[in-house]
C-alpha positions as a printed NumPy array, in Angstrom:
array([[ -0.095,  -0.02 ,   0.124],
       [  1.496,   3.263,  -0.904],
       [  1.314,   6.515,   1.236],
       [ -1.445,   8.21 ,  -0.646],
       [ -3.559,   5.257,  -0.489],
       [ -2.842,   4.789,   3.37 ],
       [ -3.669,   8.446,   3.951],
       [ -6.933,   8.301,   2.173],
       [ -7.914,   5.043,   4.081],
       [ -7.139,   6.779,   7.332],
       [ -9.023,   9.992,   6.301],
       [-12.236,   7.836,   5.565],
       [-11.826,   5.989,   8.676],
       [-11.464,   8.973,  10.836],
       [-14.691,  10.198,   9.6  ],
       [-16.345,   6.957,  10.258],
       [-15.311,   7.064,  13.894],
       [-16.084,  10.833,  14.433],
       [-19.435,  11.336,  12.659],
       [-21.584,   8.588,  14.53 ],
       [-20.437,  10.299,  17.846],
       [-21.553,  13.506,  16.273],
       [-18.314,  15.44 ,  17.337],
       [-17.098,  18.224,  15.485],
       [-13.468,  17.912,  14.201],
       [-12.52 ,  20.651,  16.933],
       [-14.427,  18.308,  19.548],
       [-12.554,  15.118,  18.323],
       [ -9.23 ,  17.157,  18.348],
       [ -9.923,  18.001,  21.975],
       [-10.497,  14.574,  22.913],
       [ -7.35 ,  13.359,  21.338],
       [ -5.32 ,  16.328,  22.789],
       [ -4.194,  17.63 ,  19.524],
       [ -4.777,  20.964,  17.636],
       [ -7.702,  21.216,  15.59 ],
       [ -5.823,  22.093,  12.631],
       [ -3.935,  18.854,  12.991],
       [ -6.894,  16.825,  13.148],
       [ -8.303,  18.556,  10.215],
       [ -5.318,  17.719,   7.943],
       [ -5.401,  14.065,   9.226],
       [ -9.2  ,  13.862,   8.379],
       [ -8.503,  15.658,   4.849],
       [ -5.901,  13.124,   4.114],
       [ -2.803,  15.696,   4.086],
       [ -1.123,  14.19 ,   7.099],
       [ -0.672,  10.97 ,   8.988],
       [ -1.689,  10.842,  12.737],
       [  1.208,  10.534,  15.015],
       [  1.742,   7.596,  17.1  ],
       [  0.514,   8.977,  20.196],
       [ -2.752,  10.205,  18.373],
       [ -3.215,   6.521,  17.05 ],
       [ -2.762,   5.356,  20.591],
       [ -5.433,   7.64 ,  21.808],
       [ -7.785,   6.465,  19.129],
       [ -7.465,   2.941,  20.428],
       [ -7.7  ,   3.681,  24.123],
       [-10.16 ,   6.262,  24.276],
       [-12.455,   5.048,  21.546],
       [-11.476,   1.432,  21.484],
       [-10.672,   1.46 ,  17.835],
       [ -8.601,  -1.377,  16.495],
       [ -5.32 ,  -0.195,  14.944],
       [ -5.42 ,  -3.254,  12.825],
       [ -8.58 ,  -2.014,  11.383],
       [ -7.53 ,   1.688,  11.083],
       [ -4.223,   1.171,   9.437],
       [ -4.289,  -2.475,   7.909],
       [ -8.007,  -2.851,   6.977],
       [ -7.99 ,  -5.934,   8.922],
       [-10.522,  -7.346,  11.541],
       [-13.303,  -5.24 ,  13.107],
       [-13.465,  -1.545,  13.914],
       [-13.656,  -1.854,  17.759],
       [-11.469,  -3.831,  20.075],
       [-14.227,  -5.159,  21.933],
       [-15.716,  -7.114,  18.76 ],
       [-12.151,  -8.796,  18.85 ],
       [-12.331,  -9.676,  22.593],
       [-16.035, -10.78 ,  22.659],
       [-16.141, -13.187,  19.554],
       [-13.992, -15.963,  19.105],
       [-14.176, -19.484,  17.21 ],
       [-16.623, -20.613,  19.954],
       [-18.786, -17.637,  20.155],
       [-17.944, -15.649,  23.191],
       [-14.71 , -15.579,  25.243],
       [-15.817, -15.492,  28.915],
       [-14.981, -12.489,  31.098],
       [-13.266, -14.651,  33.384],
       [-10.836, -15.876,  30.795],
       [-10.051, -12.348,  29.823],
       [ -9.494, -11.453,  33.337],
       [ -7.001, -14.27 ,  33.628],
       [ -5.329, -13.495,  30.384],
       [ -4.967,  -9.773,  31.554],
       [ -3.477, -10.645,  34.758],
       [ -0.934, -12.978,  33.192],
       [  0.031, -10.302,  30.842],
       [  0.524,  -7.801,  33.736],
       [  2.648, -10.342,  35.517],
       [  4.758, -11.375,  32.447],
       [  5.555,  -7.569,  32.015],
       [  6.692,  -7.25 ,  35.65 ],
       [  8.479, -10.719,  35.882],
       [ 10.912, -11.448,  33.256],
       [ 11.419, -15.004,  34.383],
       [  7.823, -15.651,  33.935],
       [  7.554, -14.276,  30.595],
       [ 10.584, -16.653,  29.594],
       [  8.658, -19.537,  31.196],
       [  5.436, -19.085,  29.428],
       [  7.126, -18.446,  26.135],
       [  9.407, -21.569,  26.481],
       [  6.158, -23.55 ,  27.382],
       [  4.307, -22.074,  24.312],
       [  7.135, -22.762,  21.989],
       [  7.474, -26.469,  23.216],
       [  3.449, -26.884,  22.975],
       [  3.625, -25.531,  19.337],
       [  6.338, -27.915,  18.547],
       [  4.71 , -30.992,  20.164],
       [  1.329, -30.179,  18.751],
       [  1.936, -28.708,  15.228],
       [ -1.203, -30.369,  13.765],
       [ -3.483, -28.934,  16.501],
       [ -1.855, -25.487,  16.155],
       [ -2.195, -25.58 ,  12.247],
       [ -6.02 , -26.532,  12.579],
       [ -6.545, -23.634,  15.069],
       [ -4.714, -21.126,  12.764],
       [ -6.813, -22.273,   9.742],
       [-10.066, -22.108,  11.749],
       [ -9.418, -18.432,  12.649],
       [ -7.93 , -17.179,   9.328],
       [-10.283, -14.909,   7.409]])
């Protein structure tokens, strides 16, 4: 994808995010903590939003950056979390995964152990992993 195509896609998607909220460009800029003129240039396709702006779009509005930048997956993060191969992922599972990720960030040895176990599992159960991968592929 070339730069002009990327800017055009992001321009359209910024409008898709803002208009249903009934925010003006100024209100959207205020929510993102950027100048109104900067937001206007992003939405007109003149400039690419900075990483911090993209980060805020994800955090404040639950916008998937995969969707925004790469045209992959659903628009909102919650759609990704709530739907899976077997329907809905339980809230309890999401809590456990969130807790695990927090601990892995804080404890390097835990991260190493989990990743080592994961790679060992992938090696020992190649067929199962391939089946799961193909079941979730678009």
